[in-house]
Residue, then its C-alpha position, 0 to 999 in steps of 0.5 A: m188180691a188176685s181172686g174174688d173167691h177169698t176175703s182179704s184175710g184168706p190166702e192169696w195166689n202166689l205164682r212163686d209156688p210151682s203148684q199154683l203157677l202150673a194150676t193157673g196156667f202161669g197166671v192166666g187163671l187169675l184174670p178177673k173174667a172167664p178164667g176157663t176161657w183164657g186158659s183154653l185160649l192159652a192152650l190153643v196158642v201153645a198147641w199151635e206151637f207144639a203141633g209145629h214142633i212135636g206133632q199131633l202125637g206130641l200134643l196128645l202126650a202133652g195133654l196127658g201129661a198136663f192131666a197127670i200134673g193137673i191132678r197133683v197141682s189141683n189137689d195142692c190148690i184145693r188144700k191151700f184154698a179150701i175150695e173144691d174147684p177153684k175157678q183160678v185153676v185152669i190146667d184142666e182147660i189146658a189139658g182138655q183143649w190139647l186133647v181135643l186138638a190132638v185129634l186133628p190129622e192136619p191142624d189149620l186155623i179153622t179147625y183150631v178155632a172150631g176145636f176151641v169153640l166146641f171144647r168151651v161149649f161142652d165144658i160150659f154146658k156139661p152134658w152127661p157124663v160131664s155133669w155127673a163127673d163135675r158133681e160126683i168126683k172130688g179132689g184134683l181128679g174131679v177138677m180134671v176129669d170133667d174137662v177130659l170128658a168134655a174134651g171127648y165130646a169136642a174131639v169126636l165132633l172136631w174129628a168129624f168136622s175136620i174130615w168133612m172139611g177135608s183136612 
């Protein structure tokens, strides 16, 4: 069993299911500890590659695409596992992390690490309205929206940090 959220008689995660494959970040969300952090780390590595090939606008579009796809695949997982926000679903962290990093005028290792840390802090501590969205918005949209709001906080600070650093 890939998850601690289900008993042995409950459904198991199946990476042959396209929704589960995408929702878990190609299985990263099935790692036993801190799946959201692993999902954000995967997003960081992929963003570095994306930015080099498709630029910051491409990364922004990828983040928006992941958000849209994430609503659908999160809904599929919610229905399958009867859990409102399964911790194994990390496409929300992937979309949020990409949206944060898309604000950088010129990506570099320092600002990418800062973007990772800022996003994780806002995603974990959930200041208002992130906490409100996390409690009140249900379904796949709810899974995705709180991370996008957390990304908004992180993006503003990351943008200011990158200006201060002269990037």
